[in-house]
C-alpha positions in Angstrom: -0.2 0.1 0.2 1.5 3.4 -0.9 2.1 6.2 1.8 -0.4 8.3 0.6 -3.2 5.8 1.3 -1.8 4.7 4.9 -1.9 8.3 6.2 -5.4 8.9 4.9 -6.4 5.1 6.5 -4.7 6.0 9.6 -6.1 9.8 10.1 -9.6 7.8 9.2 -9.3 5.6 12.1 -7.7 8.8 14.2 -11.0 10.6 13.5 -12.8 7.7 14.5 -11.3 6.7 17.8 -12.0 10.4 18.8 -15.1 10.4 18.4 -15.2 6.9 19.8 -13.8 8.5 23.1 -15.8 11.6 23.4 -18.9 9.1 23.1 -18.0 7.2 26.2 -16.4 9.9 28.2 -19.6 12.0 27.9 -22.2 8.7 28.3 -19.8 8.9 31.9 -20.6 12.3 32.6 -23.2 13.4 35.3 -25.6 13.4 33.7 -24.6 12.3 30.9 -25.1 14.4 27.8 -26.7 11.4 25.4 -27.5 13.4 22.6 -23.6 13.9 21.9 -22.9 10.7 22.8 -25.2 9.6 20.2 -24.3 11.5 17.2 -20.6 10.3 18.0 -21.4 6.8 18.2 -22.3 7.2 14.1 -19.7 9.5 13.5 -16.8 7.2 14.8 -19.0 4.5 12.4 -19.1 7.0 9.7 -15.3 7.5 9.4 -14.3 3.4 10.6 -16.2 2.9 7.0 -15.2 5.6 5.1 -11.5 3.9 6.0 -12.3 0.8 5.1 -13.1 2.3 1.6 -10.3 4.4 1.4 -8.4 0.8 1.9 -10.3 -0.4 -0.7 -10.0 2.4 -2.8 -13.5 3.6 -3.3 -14.2 6.9 -3.4 -17.3 7.6 -2.1 -19.2 11.7 -1.9 -19.6 13.1 1.3 -22.4 11.3 2.5 -23.0 10.8 6.7 -25.7 8.1 5.0 -24.5 4.6 7.3 -26.4 3.0 4.8 -24.7 3.7 1.9 -21.4 3.5 3.1 -22.3 0.0 4.4 -23.2 -1.0 1.0 -20.2 0.2 -0.7 -18.0 -2.1 1.7 -20.2 -5.2 1.1 -20.3 -4.7 -2.4 -16.7 -6.3 -2.2 -17.2 -7.7 1.3 -20.7 -9.2 2.0 -19.6 -10.1 5.9 -20.6 -6.3 6.3 -24.3 -7.2 5.6 -23.9 -8.3 9.7 -23.9 -4.8 10.2 -27.1 -3.6 8.5 -28.6 -3.1 12.0 -26.5 -1.4 14.0 -25.6 0.8 10.8 -29.7 1.3 10.4 -29.9 2.4 14.6 -26.8 4.9 14.2 -28.0 6.6 11.1 -30.3 8.6 12.2 -28.0 10.7 15.1 -25.9 12.3 12.0 -28.9 14.9 11.7 -31.6 14.4 14.3 -29.8 15.0 17.3 -27.9 18.3 16.1 -31.2 20.2 15.7 -32.8 22.0 17.6 -36.1 21.2 15.3 -35.6 17.2 16.1 -34.7 17.8 19.5 -35.6 14.6 21.7 -34.3 13.0 25.0 -32.3 10.4 24.9 -32.5 8.1 27.4 -29.2 6.9 28.7 -29.5 3.0 28.0 -30.2 4.1 24.1 -27.0 5.6 24.1 -25.2 3.4 25.7 -26.6 0.8 22.9 -25.2 3.7 20.7 -21.6 3.3 22.0 -21.8 -0.3 22.2 -23.1 -0.6 18.5 -20.3 1.7 17.4 -17.6 -0.1 19.3 -18.7 -3.4 17.5 -18.2 -1.6 14.3 -15.0 -0.1 15.2 -13.8 -3.9 16.3 -15.3 -5.4 13.2 -13.4 -3.4 10.7 -10.4 -2.9 12.6 -9.6 -6.5 11.7 -11.1 -6.4 8.5 -8.3 -3.9 7.9 -5.4 -6.2 10.3 -5.1 -3.1 13.4 -5.5 -3.0 17.0 -7.2 -0.8 18.6 -4.7 1.2 19.8 -3.0 2.2 16.4 
């Protein structure tokens, strides 16, 4: 793999890890900041999918749509379909939790589930890329 591509993948992974740390930290806050947790869980999943697509040399337009990103990944590796439910559940958090018009209180349990789903997506893609959680 050329160095430029490797650098882009590494940047996606760093950004995804930063989103995960933010989600986990805000979940532990007293009280938990659940809208922020859910947003960053979605962002983590999005960036992990984009890291994998970069690995595959698949260009994708700017999008927050996890279903679209997942479909592109699954076209190259059918095992990505196992992430469909998680992607579908996380997808609304890209926009809905960010604006006052779409405000709703998100229960702590829902936010914790969002983090768990993002952690699973992260681990799945790290395995596909052959990287550890610390890299």
